[in-house]
N, C-alpha and C positions, 0 to 999 in steps of 0.2 A: 417578511420575506420568506419564501418557501425553498426548502432544500429537499431534493428528491433522493431517496435512498432505496436500496434493493429490498423488495418485499419477500424474496426467497433466494435460494441458491448460495453459492460459495462466498459471495461478497456480503451477504446480509450481516452475519455475526461479527466479522472483523470491522465492518463499517460502524456498527453501533458501539463496539468497544472503543474504537478510535474517538468517536464523538463524546463518549462518556469520559475518556481520558483527558480531553481538552476542556471538559466542563459543560458539555451539552447533553443534558439528560431529559428524556421524555417526561412530561408532567401528566400523562394519561397512559393507561395500559390497555385500553379497549382496542382489540384487534380490528374492530369494524370502523374505527375512527378514520376519516379521510385526511384530516389535518390534525397533527399532534403538536400541541404547544411544548416548548422546552424551557429549560432554565435560563436560556438567553432570550430575553423578552422580544428581541427583534428577529428571532429565527423560529420558524415552525417547520416540522418535518412532514413530508408526504411519502408514502410508500408506493413503489411501482416496480414492474418487472425491469430488471437491469437493462434488457435490450431496448426498452421503451424510453429510458431516461434521457438519452441524447435528443430524441424528438421532443420530449417534454420541455427540456431546457431550451432547445432551439425556438420553441414557440414564444418564448419571452414571458410566459405566464409564471414560470418558475425560474428563480434567479440562478440556481446552481444545482448540481447533483453529484453523486459519487457512483461511478460505474466503471466497467472495464474498458481499456483502450481498444480491445477487439470489438466491443459493441459500438464505440465511437466511429471506428473505421468502417464497420459494416453499415452503419446508418448513413454515413456521408453528411451528417448534420453539421450545420454551421455553428459550432460551439468552440470554446477555447479550453484546451487542457491546461488549467492553471497550475496544477501541482500533481506530481507523481507521488503515489502513496506506497507505503512499505508492506503491501499485502496483495493478494490476488495475482501473484506472479505465475506465469505459465507460457507455453508456446502453442501457437496454432499450427498444427502439423497435419500432413497427409499421412495416413496410416493404412496399411493393407494387411490381410491375413499372412501370417508367417508361411503358411503352406503354399502361398501363391508363387513364391520364388521371385517376386518383383522386388528389385532393390532400389530403383530410382523412379521418379515421376515419368521420365522419358520411356520407361519400360511398360507403363500402363497401356493396355490395348486401346485401339481406336474406339471411341464411344464408351469408354469405361464409365460405369455408374458411380458417382461420388456423392455420398450422403452427407449432408451438413445442414446446420441452421444458419451458417454464415454464407448465404447464397451469393451476395454481391462480392465478397472477398474471393470466393471460389471462382466465380466467372472471371474476375479481373486477373487472378493469379494464373489460371490456365490459359487465358487469352494472351497474356504476356509471354508465356512459354510457347505459344502456338500449338497448344495441345487440345485436341477436340475430345471433350468428355461430356457426359450427361449429368448435370447437377440435379440431385434429388433432394428437395427441401424437406427437412425433418424438424419438428419443434421439440421433440424429446430426446432421449438417449439414442445415440447413433451407433454405439460400439457393437451392438448385437446384430445389426443389419447384415454385415457380410456373412455371418454364420447362417442367417436365414435365406441367403441367396438373393437378397433385395439390393445389395450394393457390392461393388468390387473394391471400393476404398471409402474411407471417410476423411473428412476434414473437420477437426475438432480441437478443443483446448486440451493440452496435456500439461498437468502439473508435476506429477511424480512419475508417470508412466505405468503405475500399478494397474489402473483400470484397463489400459490397452493390453497389458500382459495377461490379465485374467481372461480377456476375450480373444486371446491368441493373435493379437495385432502387433505390428511393429511399425514405428514411424520411418518414413522414407524421405521426408522433406519438411523443413521448417518454413512456414509461410509468414509468420508474424510473431514477435515477442510482445507479451501483453502484461499489464498490471493494472491495479485500480488507479483511477485518476479523479481528481476534483475537477469537474468541468463547469464552466461558467458561460452564461450568455454574453456575447461580445459587448453588449451595452453595459454590463455590470463588472467588467474586468477591473476598473479603477474604483469601484464602489467601496465605501468604508467597511461594509460587512465582509466583502471579499478579502480585503486586506487584513481584517481582524481574524477571520477564520484561518487564513494562510499563516499568519504570524503565530497563532496558538498551536496549529498542527506542527509547524516547523519547530516551535519551542518544545513540544512534547517529544518529537523525534530526536532533537539535539540533546535532550536530557537522558536518553536511553544509554545505559552502560556507564553513567557518570555518578559520582557521589560528591557531597560537600563534606569537607573535613575541617574541623575546628581544633585548635591546639593552643595551649599556653606555653610560652617560651621565655626563660630567663634572658635578660638583656645580653648577657655575655655569651649566650648560645645562639642568638638570633641569626647571625650570618651563616653559621653551620647548618641550621635548620632550613633556612631559605634556599641554600644551595642544593638541598636534597629534595625540596618540595616542588613538583611540577605545578603549572598553572596555565590558564587560558592565555593570559597576558602577563600578570604578575600577581603573587599572593597579596591579599589584603592584610595590613598590619596595623593594630590599634593598641596603644598603651592602656593597661588596666588602671583602674582608679587607685589601687593600692599596690605598693611594692614595685620593684624594678623588673616588671614582667610585661610581656606583650601577648595579646591574643592574635593569632594568625589563622586565616581561613582561606581555602582555595577549593576549586572544582578539579577533581582528578578522575581519571579512568578507573572504573571499579576493578578491573583485572590487575591493576598495579598495587592495590591496597595491601595485600598480605606482606609483600616485601617492603613496601613503602613505610608502613607503620613501624616495622622493626628499625629501619634506617632513621626515621624521625626520632624514635625513642633513644637510639644510640647517639644522635646528634644533640640531644638535650630536651626534646619536646616532652610535655606531660599533659595530663587531663585531655586526652585525645577523644574527640566525639565525631562520629561519622553518621551522616543523615542522608536520606534519599532526596532526590530532586524531581519535582513534578514536571517542571518546564524550565527550559534554558533559552531565554530570548536574548539574542545578541543585537 
């Protein structure tokens, strides 16, 4: 099965890091390779432009892909957004030069030139507002075009706003909020590989900010320790082979650990061990 990932741009690096975190690592490093096998025997990777991935998945020749919600909306492709991912967040905004004095979309002059690579989104957005503009299709960076006198406004993704600021632009409207998504062809929504990938990604995200804590507790201190120890449902308690002592372990939020460890020691816990969690699958 083929998974399409971004070949360039802001989604490429975090996508590959996410796949590696869930155990999917490329087995070939040749940049010219069209299909790259991975450590999951039933999953191969192909690289494509992120804006092309919705069309590629829609074709059915590729089972799934990772791309931005903005590209899915722009394409209009018949795909299913199976999972929102924790990266690639931003807003699709209309921005104008600060010097223009324009504060809202309604103040744009009739026939204003709007540069964007999100042509379909732009047409639909301004049509819904009843605003007549001229959409200028651009495939590269759009921020410089107002300075060159080629556009009166732009419609583009804003992550932090720094790029707009550098080019003397200010946002006047939010068109769409976006983030990276795992998209799947409708035929494969219930496929075992889809379920497996979603389970492992969700397990990776669920483990973030959590640690596993192990501790030994004398029997006469057990109730006091358990009262101080948070858990997802309840801590696990196991008697040790020797002595009147129990091993207790639990999953706890990492930010609670500094104070929690002191409370546990005061309650009678000893031999405390804290470890990382790769995935937490519930």
